[in-house]
LUMPA-166823 format. One record per residue: chain; x, y, z of N, C-alpha, C in turn; residue number from 1. Coordinates in steps of 0.1 Angstrom, whole numbers, m for minus. Atoms other than C-alpha are relative to their C-alpha. Layout:
BEGIN
<ch A	n_x X	n_y Y	n_z Z	ca_x X	ca_y Y	ca_z Z	c_x X	c_y Y	c_z Z	i NUM> .
...
This chain:
BEGIN
<ch A	n_x 9	n_y m10	n_z m7	ca_x m18	ca_y m304	ca_z m119	c_x m3	c_y 15	c_z m7	i 1> .
<ch A	n_x 6	n_y m11	n_z 6	ca_x m35	ca_y m272	ca_z m133	c_x 8	c_y 10	c_z 7	i 2> .
<ch A	n_x m5	n_y m12	n_z m7	ca_x m21	ca_y m237	ca_z m125	c_x m6	c_y 3	c_z 12	i 3> .
<ch A	n_x 11	n_y m6	n_z m12	ca_x m53	ca_y m228	ca_z m104	c_x 1	c_y m10	c_z 9	i 4> .
<ch A	n_x m1	n_y 9	n_z m11	ca_x m50	ca_y m260	ca_z m84	c_x 14	c_y 2	c_z 7	i 5> .
<ch A	n_x m12	n_y m2	n_z m7	ca_x m13	ca_y m254	ca_z m77	c_x m2	c_y 14	c_z 9	i 6> .
<ch A	n_x 1	n_y m13	n_z m8	ca_x m23	ca_y m216	ca_z m65	c_x m8	c_y m4	c_z 12	i 7> .
<ch A	n_x 8	n_y 3	n_z m10	ca_x m50	ca_y m232	ca_z m42	c_x 7	c_y m8	c_z 10	i 8> .
<ch A	n_x m9	n_y 11	n_z m8	ca_x m23	ca_y m258	ca_z m30	c_x 10	c_y 10	c_z 8	i 9> .
<ch A	n_x m10	n_y m8	n_z m10	ca_x 3	ca_y m232	ca_z m19	c_x m6	c_y 9	c_z 8	i 10> .
<ch A	n_x 7	n_y m9	n_z m7	ca_x m21	ca_y m212	ca_z m3	c_x m4	c_y m7	c_z 13	i 11> .
<ch A	n_x 6	n_y 6	n_z m11	ca_x m36	ca_y m239	ca_z 19	c_x 8	c_y m12	c_z 2	i 12> .
<ch A	n_x m9	n_y 11	n_z m3	ca_x m9	ca_y m267	ca_z 17	c_x 15	c_y 1	c_z m6	i 13> .
<ch A	n_x m15	n_y m4	n_z 5	ca_x 27	ca_y m251	ca_z 10	c_x 10	c_y m10	c_z 1	i 14> .
<ch A	n_x m10	n_y 9	n_z m1	ca_x 47	ca_y m279	ca_z 24	c_x m1	c_y m8	c_z m12	i 15> .
<ch A	n_x 3	n_y 8	n_z 10	ca_x 29	ca_y m303	ca_z m1	c_x 5	c_y 6	c_z m14	i 16> .
<ch A	n_x m2	n_y m6	n_z 10	ca_x 33	ca_y m278	ca_z m28	c_x 17	c_y 2	c_z m4	i 17> .
<ch A	n_x m15	n_y 0	n_z 1	ca_x 71	ca_y m273	ca_z m25	c_x 6	c_y m15	c_z m1	i 18> .
<ch A	n_x m3	n_y 12	n_z 2	ca_x 76	ca_y m309	ca_z m22	c_x m2	c_y m7	c_z m15	i 19> .
<ch A	n_x 2	n_y 5	n_z 14	ca_x 58	ca_y m317	ca_z m55	c_x 7	c_y 7	c_z m11	i 20> .
<ch A	n_x m8	n_y m7	n_z 12	ca_x 74	ca_y m291	ca_z m76	c_x 13	c_y m5	c_z m4	i 21> .
<ch A	n_x m11	n_y 7	n_z 4	ca_x 104	ca_y m310	ca_z m74	c_x 0	c_y m13	c_z m7	i 22> .
<ch A	n_x 1	n_y 12	n_z 10	ca_x 92	ca_y m339	ca_z m92	c_x 1	c_y 3	c_z m14	i 23> .
<ch A	n_x m3	n_y m3	n_z 15	ca_x 102	ca_y m341	ca_z m128	c_x m12	c_y 3	c_z m7	i 24> .
<ch A	n_x 10	n_y m3	n_z 7	ca_x 77	ca_y m324	ca_z m151	c_x m13	c_y 5	c_z 7	i 25> .
<ch A	n_x 12	n_y m7	n_z m7	ca_x 54	ca_y m308	ca_z m124	c_x m1	c_y 13	c_z m3	i 26> .
<ch A	n_x 2	n_y m15	n_z 1	ca_x 61	ca_y m273	ca_z m132	c_x 6	c_y 4	c_z m16	i 27> .
<ch A	n_x m4	n_y m6	n_z 14	ca_x 65	ca_y m253	ca_z m166	c_x 4	c_y 17	c_z 0	i 28> .
<ch A	n_x m7	n_y m12	n_z 0	ca_x 84	ca_y m221	ca_z m174	c_x m12	c_y 10	c_z m2	i 29> .
<ch A	n_x 10	n_y m9	n_z 2	ca_x 51	ca_y m207	ca_z m187	c_x m9	c_y 4	c_z 14	i 30> .
<ch A	n_x 8	n_y m1	n_z m15	ca_x 34	ca_y m210	ca_z m151	c_x 6	c_y 14	c_z 7	i 31> .
<ch A	n_x m7	n_y m13	n_z m5	ca_x 60	ca_y m182	ca_z m140	c_x m4	c_y 12	c_z m4	i 32> .
<ch A	n_x 4	n_y m9	n_z 10	ca_x 50	ca_y m161	ca_z m168	c_x m14	c_y 5	c_z 4	i 33> .
<ch A	n_x 15	n_y m1	n_z m2	ca_x 11	ca_y m164	ca_z m161	c_x m1	c_y 6	c_z 16	i 34> .
<ch A	n_x m2	n_y m5	n_z m14	ca_x 19	ca_y m158	ca_z m122	c_x 3	c_y 14	c_z 1	i 35> .
<ch A	n_x m5	n_y m15	n_z 0	ca_x 36	ca_y m125	ca_z m127	c_x m9	c_y 9	c_z m7	i 36> .
<ch A	n_x 11	n_y m8	n_z 7	ca_x 10	ca_y m113	ca_z m153	c_x m12	c_y 2	c_z 10	i 37> .
<ch A	n_x 10	n_y m2	n_z m10	ca_x m16	ca_y m120	ca_z m128	c_x 1	c_y 9	c_z 12	i 38> .
<ch A	n_x m4	n_y m11	n_z m9	ca_x 2	ca_y m101	ca_z m101	c_x m1	c_y 12	c_z m5	i 39> .
<ch A	n_x 2	n_y m14	n_z 4	ca_x 5	ca_y m71	ca_z m124	c_x m12	c_y 3	c_z m3	i 40> .
<ch A	n_x 14	n_y m7	n_z 2	ca_x m32	ca_y m70	ca_z m133	c_x m7	c_y 1	c_z 12	i 41> .
<ch A	n_x 7	n_y m3	n_z m12	ca_x m42	ca_y m74	ca_z m98	c_x 6	c_y 12	c_z 8	i 42> .
<ch A	n_x m6	n_y m13	n_z m5	ca_x m18	ca_y m44	ca_z m88	c_x m7	c_y 9	c_z m6	i 43> .
<ch A	n_x 6	n_y m12	n_z 5	ca_x m33	ca_y m23	ca_z m113	c_x m15	c_y 3	c_z 1	i 44> .
<ch A	n_x 16	n_y 1	n_z m4	ca_x m69	ca_y m33	ca_z m106	c_x 0	c_y 5	c_z 14	i 45> .
<ch A	n_x m1	n_y m7	n_z m12	ca_x m61	ca_y m25	ca_z m72	c_x 3	c_y 14	c_z 3	i 46> .
<ch A	n_x m3	n_y m14	n_z 1	ca_x m48	ca_y 8	ca_z m78	c_x m11	c_y 8	c_z m3	i 47> .
<ch A	n_x 14	n_y m7	n_z 3	ca_x m80	ca_y 17	ca_z m95	c_x m11	c_y 1	c_z 11	i 48> .
<ch A	n_x 10	n_y 0	n_z m10	ca_x m101	ca_y 4	ca_z m68	c_x 2	c_y 6	c_z 15	i 49> .
<ch A	n_x m5	n_y m9	n_z m13	ca_x m83	ca_y 19	ca_z m38	c_x m7	c_y 11	c_z 3	i 50> .
<ch A	n_x 6	n_y m11	n_z m3	ca_x m101	ca_y 45	ca_z m22	c_x 12	c_y 10	c_z 0	i 51> .
<ch A	n_x m9	n_y m11	n_z 1	ca_x m85	ca_y 79	ca_z m26	c_x 8	c_y 4	c_z 12	i 52> .
<ch A	n_x m6	n_y m7	n_z m13	ca_x m80	ca_y 84	ca_z 12	c_x 13	c_y m9	c_z 3	i 53> .
<ch A	n_x m12	n_y 8	n_z m1	ca_x m55	ca_y 55	ca_z 10	c_x 12	c_y 0	c_z m11	i 54> .
<ch A	n_x m10	n_y m1	n_z 10	ca_x m37	ca_y 63	ca_z m21	c_x 11	c_y 10	c_z 4	i 55> .
<ch A	n_x m12	n_y m7	n_z m3	ca_x m3	ca_y 74	ca_z m18	c_x 10	c_y 7	c_z m12	i 56> .
<ch A	n_x m5	n_y m7	n_z 11	ca_x 2	ca_y 88	ca_z m52	c_x m10	c_y 6	c_z m7	i 57> .
<ch A	n_x 12	n_y m4	n_z 9	ca_x m17	ca_y 108	ca_z m76	c_x 0	c_y m7	c_z m13	i 58> .
<ch A	n_x 2	n_y 8	n_z 12	ca_x m31	ca_y 93	ca_z m107	c_x 10	c_y 2	c_z m12	i 59> .
<ch A	n_x m10	n_y m2	n_z 11	ca_x m9	ca_y 110	ca_z m130	c_x 14	c_y m7	c_z 3	i 60> .
<ch A	n_x m13	n_y 1	n_z m5	ca_x 21	ca_y 98	ca_z m112	c_x 2	c_y m16	c_z m1	i 61> .
<ch A	n_x 1	n_y 14	n_z 3	ca_x 11	ca_y 60	ca_z m119	c_x 2	c_y m4	c_z m14	i 62> .
<ch A	n_x m2	n_y 6	n_z 13	ca_x 27	ca_y 41	ca_z m148	c_x m2	c_y m14	c_z m2	i 63> .
<ch A	n_x 2	n_y 13	n_z 0	ca_x 17	ca_y 7	ca_z m159	c_x 15	c_y m7	c_z m1	i 64> .
<ch A	n_x m12	n_y 7	n_z 3	ca_x 51	ca_y 1	ca_z m173	c_x 10	c_y m1	c_z 13	i 65> .
<ch A	n_x m8	n_y m2	n_z m12	ca_x 69	ca_y 13	ca_z m140	c_x m6	c_y m11	c_z 9	i 66> .
<ch A	n_x 2	n_y 10	n_z m12	ca_x 47	ca_y m9	ca_z m119	c_x 3	c_y m14	c_z m4	i 67> .
<ch A	n_x m5	n_y 14	n_z 7	ca_x 56	ca_y m39	ca_z m143	c_x 13	c_y m1	c_z 5	i 68> .
<ch A	n_x m16	n_y 0	n_z m5	ca_x 93	ca_y m33	ca_z m136	c_x 1	c_y m1	c_z 14	i 69> .
<ch A	n_x m5	n_y 0	n_z m14	ca_x 90	ca_y m29	ca_z m100	c_x m6	c_y m13	c_z 4	i 70> .
<ch A	n_x 3	n_y 15	n_z 0	ca_x 73	ca_y m64	ca_z m101	c_x 10	c_y m11	c_z m3	i 71> .
<ch A	n_x m9	n_y 9	n_z 5	ca_x 96	ca_y m83	ca_z m123	c_x 14	c_y 0	c_z 1	i 72> .
<ch A	n_x m16	n_y m3	n_z m5	ca_x 130	ca_y m68	ca_z m114	c_x 4	c_y m6	c_z 13	i 73> .
<ch A	n_x m4	n_y 6	n_z m14	ca_x 129	ca_y m78	ca_z m77	c_x m1	c_y m16	c_z m3	i 74> .
<ch A	n_x 2	n_y 15	n_z 3	ca_x 116	ca_y m112	ca_z m88	c_x 13	c_y m7	c_z m8	i 75> .
<ch A	n_x m14	n_y 6	n_z 10	ca_x 143	ca_y m121	ca_z m115	c_x 13	c_y 2	c_z 9	i 76> .
<ch A	n_x m12	n_y m3	n_z m8	ca_x 170	ca_y m103	ca_z m91	c_x 2	c_y m10	c_z 10	i 77> .
<ch A	n_x m2	n_y 10	n_z m13	ca_x 161	ca_y m125	ca_z m62	c_x 3	c_y m13	c_z m5	i 78> .
<ch A	n_x m5	n_y 14	n_z 4	ca_x 161	ca_y m158	ca_z m81	c_x 12	c_y m2	c_z m3	i 79> .
<ch A	n_x m14	n_y 3	n_z 5	ca_x 194	ca_y m151	ca_z m99	c_x 10	c_y 1	c_z 12	i 80> .
<ch A	n_x m10	n_y 0	n_z m10	ca_x 210	ca_y m141	ca_z m66	c_x m2	c_y m11	c_z 9	i 81> .
<ch A	n_x 4	n_y 12	n_z m9	ca_x 194	ca_y m169	ca_z m46	c_x 6	c_y m12	c_z m6	i 82> .
<ch A	n_x m4	n_y 12	n_z 5	ca_x 202	ca_y m195	ca_z m69	c_x 16	c_y 0	c_z 0	i 83> .
<ch A	n_x m13	n_y m1	n_z 0	ca_x 239	ca_y m183	ca_z m74	c_x 7	c_y m2	c_z 15	i 84> .
<ch A	n_x m5	n_y 0	n_z m14	ca_x 245	ca_y m180	ca_z m36	c_x m2	c_y m15	c_z 6	i 85> .
<ch A	n_x 3	n_y 14	n_z m7	ca_x 227	ca_y m215	ca_z m27	c_x 9	c_y m11	c_z m8	i 86> .
<ch A	n_x m8	n_y 10	n_z 6	ca_x 247	ca_y m232	ca_z m57	c_x 13	c_y m3	c_z 4	i 87> .
<ch A	n_x m15	n_y 0	n_z m9	ca_x 281	ca_y m221	ca_z m39	c_x m2	c_y m9	c_z 13	i 88> .
<ch A	n_x 2	n_y 6	n_z m17	ca_x 268	ca_y m233	ca_z m5	c_x m7	c_y m13	c_z 0	i 89> .
<ch A	n_x 8	n_y 12	n_z 2	ca_x 255	ca_y m266	ca_z m17	c_x m15	c_y 0	c_z 1	i 90> .
<ch A	n_x 14	n_y 0	n_z 1	ca_x 218	ca_y m257	ca_z m23	c_x m5	c_y m11	c_z m7	i 91> .
<ch A	n_x 5	n_y 11	n_z 6	ca_x 197	ca_y m285	ca_z m36	c_x m9	c_y 5	c_z m12	i 92> .
<ch A	n_x 10	n_y m4	n_z 9	ca_x 172	ca_y m263	ca_z m54	c_x 5	c_y 2	c_z m15	i 93> .
<ch A	n_x m4	n_y m3	n_z 12	ca_x 174	ca_y m258	ca_z m91	c_x m8	c_y 13	c_z m5	i 94> .
<ch A	n_x 1	n_y m15	n_z 3	ca_x 170	ca_y m226	ca_z m109	c_x m17	c_y 2	c_z m6	i 95> .
<ch A	n_x 14	n_y 3	n_z 6	ca_x 135	ca_y m237	ca_z m127	c_x m9	c_y 2	c_z 11	i 96> .
<ch A	n_x 7	n_y 1	n_z m11	ca_x 121	ca_y m247	ca_z m92	c_x m1	c_y 15	c_z 7	i 97> .
<ch A	n_x 1	n_y m12	n_z m8	ca_x 132	ca_y m216	ca_z m76	c_x m7	c_y 13	c_z m6	i 98> .
<ch A	n_x 6	n_y m10	n_z 8	ca_x 120	ca_y m192	ca_z m105	c_x m17	c_y m3	c_z 2	i 99> .
<ch A	n_x 13	n_y 2	n_z m1	ca_x 86	ca_y m207	ca_z m106	c_x m6	c_y m3	c_z 13	i 100> .
<ch A	n_x 4	n_y 0	n_z m11	ca_x 83	ca_y m215	ca_z m70	c_x m1	c_y 14	c_z 9	i 101> .
<ch A	n_x 0	n_y m13	n_z m6	ca_x 91	ca_y m179	ca_z m60	c_x m12	c_y 6	c_z m5	i 102> .
<ch A	n_x 12	n_y m9	n_z 7	ca_x 64	ca_y m166	ca_z m85	c_x m14	c_y m5	c_z 8	i 103> .
<ch A	n_x 14	n_y 4	n_z m8	ca_x 37	ca_y m189	ca_z m68	c_x 0	c_y 5	c_z 14	i 104> .
<ch A	n_x 0	n_y m6	n_z m12	ca_x 46	ca_y m173	ca_z m35	c_x m7	c_y 14	c_z 2	i 105> .
<ch A	n_x 6	n_y m13	n_z m1	ca_x 31	ca_y m142	ca_z m47	c_x m15	c_y m2	c_z m2	i 106> .
<ch A	n_x 13	n_y 4	n_z 2	ca_x m4	ca_y m160	ca_z m49	c_x m9	c_y 8	c_z 11	i 107> .
<ch A	n_x 7	n_y m9	n_z m10	ca_x m15	ca_y m143	ca_z m15	c_x m3	c_y 12	c_z m3	i 108> .
<ch A	n_x 2	n_y m15	n_z 6	ca_x m11	ca_y m109	ca_z m32	c_x m10	c_y m1	c_z m11	i 109> .
<ch A	n_x 10	n_y 2	n_z 10	ca_x m32	ca_y m121	ca_z m61	c_x m14	c_y 0	c_z 5	i 110> .
<ch A	n_x 13	n_y 5	n_z m8	ca_x m59	ca_y m135	ca_z m38	c_x m5	c_y 12	c_z 6	i 111> .
<ch A	n_x 5	n_y m10	n_z m8	ca_x m59	ca_y m106	ca_z m15	c_x 0	c_y 15	c_z m3	i 112> .
<ch A	n_x 0	n_y m16	n_z 4	ca_x m51	ca_y m71	ca_z m30	c_x m12	c_y 4	c_z m3	i 113> .
<ch A	n_x 13	n_y m6	n_z 6	ca_x m84	ca_y m66	ca_z m48	c_x m9	c_y m1	c_z 10	i 114> .
<ch A	n_x 9	n_y m2	n_z m10	ca_x m104	ca_y m75	ca_z m18	c_x 2	c_y 10	c_z 8	i 115> .
<ch A	n_x m5	n_y m11	n_z m9	ca_x m84	ca_y m52	ca_z 4	c_x m3	c_y 13	c_z m8	i 116> .
<ch A	n_x 1	n_y m12	n_z 7	ca_x m88	ca_y m25	ca_z m22	c_x m14	c_y 5	c_z m1	i 117> .
<ch A	n_x 12	n_y m2	n_z m1	ca_x m124	ca_y m30	ca_z m23	c_x m6	c_y 3	c_z 13	i 118> .
<ch A	n_x 4	n_y m3	n_z m15	ca_x m128	ca_y m30	ca_z 16	c_x 6	c_y 16	c_z 4	i 119> .
<ch A	n_x m5	n_y m14	n_z m3	ca_x m109	ca_y 4	ca_z 15	c_x m12	c_y 9	c_z m3	i 120> .
<ch A	n_x 10	n_y m7	n_z 3	ca_x m139	ca_y 19	ca_z m2	c_x m10	c_y 3	c_z 10	i 121> .
<ch A	n_x 10	n_y 2	n_z m11	ca_x m160	ca_y 10	ca_z 30	c_x 7	c_y 8	c_z 13	i 122> .
<ch A	n_x m9	n_y m4	n_z m12	ca_x m132	ca_y 25	ca_z 55	c_x 2	c_y 13	c_z 0	i 123> .
<ch A	n_x m3	n_y m12	n_z m2	ca_x m128	ca_y 57	ca_z 69	c_x 15	c_y 4	c_z 2	i 124> .
<ch A	n_x m14	n_y m4	n_z m2	ca_x m94	ca_y 76	ca_z 73	c_x 4	c_y m5	c_z 16	i 125> .
<ch A	n_x 0	n_y 6	n_z m14	ca_x m97	ca_y 66	ca_z 111	c_x 3	c_y m17	c_z 1	i 126> .
<ch A	n_x m1	n_y 14	n_z 0	ca_x m99	ca_y 30	ca_z 101	c_x 10	c_y m6	c_z m8	i 127> .
<ch A	n_x m9	n_y 4	n_z 9	ca_x m67	ca_y 30	ca_z 82	c_x 10	c_y m12	c_z 6	i 128> .
<ch A	n_x m8	n_y 12	n_z m5	ca_x m50	ca_y 5	ca_z 106	c_x m6	c_y m13	c_z m4	i 129> .
<ch A	n_x 5	n_y 11	n_z 7	ca_x m75	ca_y m21	ca_z 93	c_x 7	c_y m3	c_z m14	i 130> .
<ch A	n_x m7	n_y 2	n_z 13	ca_x m62	ca_y m16	ca_z 58	c_x 14	c_y m2	c_z 1	i 131> .
<ch A	n_x m15	n_y 2	n_z m2	ca_x m26	ca_y m14	ca_z 69	c_x 3	c_y m15	c_z 5	i 132> .
<ch A	n_x m2	n_y 15	n_z m6	ca_x m28	ca_y m46	ca_z 89	c_x m3	c_y m11	c_z m11	i 133> .
<ch A	n_x 3	n_y 12	n_z 11	ca_x m44	ca_y m66	ca_z 59	c_x 13	c_y 2	c_z m11	i 134> .
<ch A	n_x m9	n_y 0	n_z 12	ca_x m18	ca_y m52	ca_z 34	c_x 12	c_y m7	c_z 8	i 135> .
<ch A	n_x m13	n_y 6	n_z m5	ca_x 12	ca_y m61	ca_z 59	c_x m3	c_y m13	c_z 2	i 136> .
<ch A	n_x 2	n_y 15	n_z m1	ca_x m4	ca_y m93	ca_z 68	c_x 1	c_y m9	c_z m14	i 137> .
<ch A	n_x m1	n_y 7	n_z 14	ca_x m5	ca_y m104	ca_z 31	c_x 15	c_y 0	c_z m4	i 138> .
<ch A	n_x m15	n_y m1	n_z 3	ca_x 32	ca_y m94	ca_z 25	c_x 7	c_y m9	c_z 10	i 139> .
<ch A	n_x m6	n_y 11	n_z m10	ca_x 42	ca_y m115	ca_z 57	c_x m3	c_y m11	c_z m4	i 140> .
<ch A	n_x 4	n_y 14	n_z 7	ca_x 23	ca_y m143	ca_z 43	c_x 8	c_y m4	c_z m11	i 141> .
<ch A	n_x m8	n_y 1	n_z 12	ca_x 43	ca_y m140	ca_z 11	c_x 15	c_y m2	c_z 3	i 142> .
<ch A	n_x m15	n_y 1	n_z m5	ca_x 76	ca_y m137	ca_z 30	c_x 0	c_y m13	c_z 7	i 143> .
<ch A	n_x 0	n_y 12	n_z m7	ca_x 68	ca_y m168	ca_z 50	c_x 2	c_y m10	c_z m11	i 144> .
<ch A	n_x 0	n_y 9	n_z 11	ca_x 59	ca_y m187	ca_z 18	c_x 15	c_y m1	c_z m6	i 145> .
<ch A	n_x m13	n_y m1	n_z 7	ca_x 92	ca_y m176	ca_z 2	c_x 10	c_y m7	c_z 9	i 146> .
<ch A	n_x m10	n_y 7	n_z m7	ca_x 112	ca_y m186	ca_z 31	c_x m1	c_y m16	c_z 1	i 147> .
<ch A	n_x 5	n_y 13	n_z 0	ca_x 95	ca_y m219	ca_z 34	c_x 5	c_y m7	c_z m12	i 148> .
<ch A	n_x m4	n_y 5	n_z 10	ca_x 101	ca_y m226	ca_z 0	c_x 16	c_y m3	c_z m4	i 149> .
<ch A	n_x m17	n_y m1	n_z m2	ca_x 139	ca_y m217	ca_z 2	c_x 5	c_y m13	c_z 7	i 150> .
<ch A	n_x m5	n_y 9	n_z m7	ca_x 141	ca_y m239	ca_z 29	c_x 0	c_y m16	c_z m5	i 151> .
<ch A	n_x 3	n_y 15	n_z 5	ca_x 124	ca_y m271	ca_z 14	c_x 7	c_y m2	c_z m15	i 152> .
<ch A	n_x m10	n_y 2	n_z 12	ca_x 141	ca_y m265	ca_z m21	c_x 14	c_y m3	c_z 1	i 153> .
<ch A	n_x m13	n_y 3	n_z m1	ca_x 174	ca_y m262	ca_z m11	c_x 4	c_y m9	c_z 13	i 154> .
<ch A	n_x m2	n_y 6	n_z m12	ca_x 170	ca_y m283	ca_z 21	c_x 11	c_y 4	c_z 11	i 155> .
<ch A	n_x m7	n_y m10	n_z m11	ca_x 185	ca_y m257	ca_z 47	c_x m5	c_y m2	c_z 13	i 156> .
<ch A	n_x 4	n_y m2	n_z m14	ca_x 185	ca_y m257	ca_z 83	c_x m2	c_y 15	c_z 1	i 157> .
<ch A	n_x 2	n_y m11	n_z m1	ca_x 171	ca_y m228	ca_z 97	c_x 10	c_y 12	c_z 1	i 158> .
<ch A	n_x m13	n_y m9	n_z m1	ca_x 203	ca_y m209	ca_z 106	c_x 7	c_y 1	c_z m13	i 159> .
<ch A	n_x m5	n_y m3	n_z 13	ca_x 217	ca_y m215	ca_z 71	c_x m9	c_y 7	c_z m9	i 160> .
<ch A	n_x 11	n_y m7	n_z 11	ca_x 184	ca_y m203	ca_z 54	c_x 1	c_y 16	c_z 4	i 161> .
<ch A	n_x m1	n_y m12	n_z m3	ca_x 188	ca_y m170	ca_z 74	c_x 10	c_y 7	c_z m6	i 162> .
<ch A	n_x m15	n_y m5	n_z 5	ca_x 224	ca_y m166	ca_z 64	c_x m1	c_y 1	c_z m14	i 163> .
<ch A	n_x m1	n_y 0	n_z 14	ca_x 218	ca_y m175	ca_z 28	c_x m10	c_y 11	c_z m5	i 164> .
<ch A	n_x 9	n_y m9	n_z 5	ca_x 188	ca_y m151	ca_z 26	c_x 7	c_y 15	c_z 0	i 165> .
<ch A	n_x m5	n_y m14	n_z m1	ca_x 209	ca_y m121	ca_z 39	c_x 10	c_y 0	c_z m10	i 166> .
<ch A	n_x m8	n_y 1	n_z 12	ca_x 234	ca_y m131	ca_z 14	c_x m5	c_y 3	c_z m13	i 167> .
<ch A	n_x 8	n_y m2	n_z 12	ca_x 209	ca_y m132	ca_z m12	c_x m5	c_y 16	c_z m2	i 168> .
<ch A	n_x 4	n_y m15	n_z 4	ca_x 197	ca_y m94	ca_z m5	c_x 14	c_y 6	c_z m3	i 169> .
<ch A	n_x m12	n_y m7	n_z 7	ca_x 233	ca_y m84	ca_z m8	c_x 3	c_y m2	c_z m14	i 170> .
<ch A	n_x m4	n_y 2	n_z 14	ca_x 237	ca_y m101	ca_z m40	c_x m10	c_y 7	c_z m8	i 171> .
<ch A	n_x 9	n_y m8	n_z 9	ca_x 205	ca_y m84	ca_z m53	c_x 5	c_y 11	c_z 1	i 172> .
<ch A	n_x m2	n_y m15	n_z m1	ca_x 218	ca_y m49	ca_z m42	c_x 14	c_y m1	c_z m10	i 173> .
<ch A	n_x m9	n_y 3	n_z 8	ca_x 251	ca_y m62	ca_z m59	c_x m3	c_y 3	c_z m17	i 174> .
<ch A	n_x 5	n_y 2	n_z 15	ca_x 232	ca_y m71	ca_z m93	c_x m5	c_y 14	c_z m3	i 175> .
<ch A	n_x 6	n_y m13	n_z 6	ca_x 213	ca_y m37	ca_z m92	c_x 11	c_y 10	c_z m2	i 176> .
<ch A	n_x m10	n_y m10	n_z 1	ca_x 245	ca_y m16	ca_z m87	c_x 7	c_y m2	c_z m13	i 177> .
<ch A	n_x m9	n_y 4	n_z 9	ca_x 265	ca_y m34	ca_z m115	c_x m11	c_y 3	c_z m14	i 178> .
<ch A	n_x 6	n_y m2	n_z 12	ca_x 235	ca_y m32	ca_z m139	c_x m2	c_y 16	c_z m3	i 179> .
<ch A	n_x 1	n_y m14	n_z 2	ca_x 230	ca_y 6	ca_z m132	c_x 14	c_y 6	c_z m5	i 180> .
<ch A	n_x m13	n_y m5	n_z 6	ca_x 269	ca_y 12	ca_z m137	c_x 1	c_y m3	c_z m13	i 181> .
<ch A	n_x m3	n_y 2	n_z 15	ca_x 269	ca_y m5	ca_z m169	c_x m10	c_y 7	c_z m8	i 182> .
<ch A	n_x 7	n_y m9	n_z 10	ca_x 238	ca_y 14	ca_z m181	c_x 6	c_y 15	c_z 0	i 183> .
<ch A	n_x m7	n_y m13	n_z m1	ca_x 257	ca_y 46	ca_z m170	c_x 10	c_y 0	c_z m11	i 184> .
<ch A	n_x m10	n_y 1	n_z 7	ca_x 287	ca_y 36	ca_z m188	c_x m2	c_y 0	c_z m16	i 185> .
<ch A	n_x 5	n_y 2	n_z 14	ca_x 269	ca_y 26	ca_z m220	c_x m6	c_y 14	c_z m3	i 186> .
<ch A	n_x 6	n_y m15	n_z 3	ca_x 252	ca_y 59	ca_z m217	c_x 10	c_y 11	c_z m4	i 187> .
<ch A	n_x m12	n_y m9	n_z 1	ca_x 283	ca_y 79	ca_z m216	c_x 7	c_y m2	c_z m11	i 188> .
<ch A	n_x m7	n_y 2	n_z 15	ca_x 299	ca_y 61	ca_z m245	c_x m8	c_y 3	c_z m11	i 189> .
<ch A	n_x 10	n_y m3	n_z 10	ca_x 268	ca_y 65	ca_z m266	c_x 1	c_y 16	c_z m3	i 190> .
<ch A	n_x m1	n_y m15	n_z 3	ca_x 270	ca_y 103	ca_z m258	c_x 13	c_y 4	c_z m5	i 191> .
<ch A	n_x m14	n_y m2	n_z 7	ca_x 308	ca_y 103	ca_z m267	c_x m1	c_y m1	c_z m13	i 192> .
<ch A	n_x 0	n_y 2	n_z 16	ca_x 303	ca_y 88	ca_z m301	c_x m9	c_y 6	c_z m5	i 193> .
<ch A	n_x 10	n_y m12	n_z 7	ca_x 272	ca_y 109	ca_z m308	c_x 9	c_y 11	c_z 0	i 194> .
<ch A	n_x m6	n_y m11	n_z m1	ca_x 292	ca_y 138	ca_z m299	c_x 10	c_y 1	c_z m11	i 195> .
<ch A	n_x m10	n_y 0	n_z 10	ca_x 321	ca_y 127	ca_z m323	c_x m5	c_y 1	c_z m12	i 196> .
<ch A	n_x 6	n_y 2	n_z 12	ca_x 298	ca_y 117	ca_z m351	c_x m6	c_y 16	c_z m3	i 197> .
<ch A	n_x 7	n_y m10	n_z 3	ca_x 281	ca_y 151	ca_z m347	c_x 12	c_y 11	c_z m5	i 198> .
<ch A	n_x m12	n_y m8	n_z 2	ca_x 317	ca_y 170	ca_z m347	c_x 4	c_y m1	c_z m14	i 199> .
<ch A	n_x m5	n_y 4	n_z 14	ca_x 326	ca_y 151	ca_z m379	c_x m9	c_y 7	c_z m11	i 200> .
<ch A	n_x 10	n_y m4	n_z 12	ca_x 295	ca_y 162	ca_z m398	c_x m1	c_y 17	c_z 0	i 201> .
<ch A	n_x 0	n_y m13	n_z 4	ca_x 299	ca_y 196	ca_z m390	c_x 10	c_y 6	c_z m6	i 202> .
<ch A	n_x m12	n_y m2	n_z 9	ca_x 334	ca_y 197	ca_z m403	c_x m1	c_y m4	c_z m14	i 203> .
<ch A	n_x 2	n_y 3	n_z 14	ca_x 323	ca_y 181	ca_z m432	c_x m3	c_y 10	c_z m11	i 204> .
């Protein structure tokens, strides 16, 4: 099944989608990359098209690199954390299914964010509620697809799904903390050795 057809399937038949991707050979690693790139493109186009009334940042504050990081880092962090937690607690989902499946849950964003941005050009500030409602609905749709996917892929009951999701969020925070801590330590070591080298050169 092509990536486009799979995007249509998760939007309109999500149960079938998550059942199907568990079959051998149904998904490819490249599909996750394609989906994330589509999300990034949709995000950048939406930023350009959104009416200035609804912009929360000035144009000079927007960085394509930072926008990409804000997409890929939460995605990768979530997948690693959920896979680790679910593996310990007898989840059935494979990392590949989780990674690609979670990327496909972002399809509502790809489909909706640009039309919402275009609609913003027709709305006044007093109609901001419409813009906010559509945006929030899109993210709720993504959240529902994500939880549905976790339930089907790992074969969890609702109670266990909620518990695993909460632990996953804690795991994400731990991952970010460790990465930031390692970066800070490496930066300190680098500065320390750079100062030593500089001192030796001055004394030579």
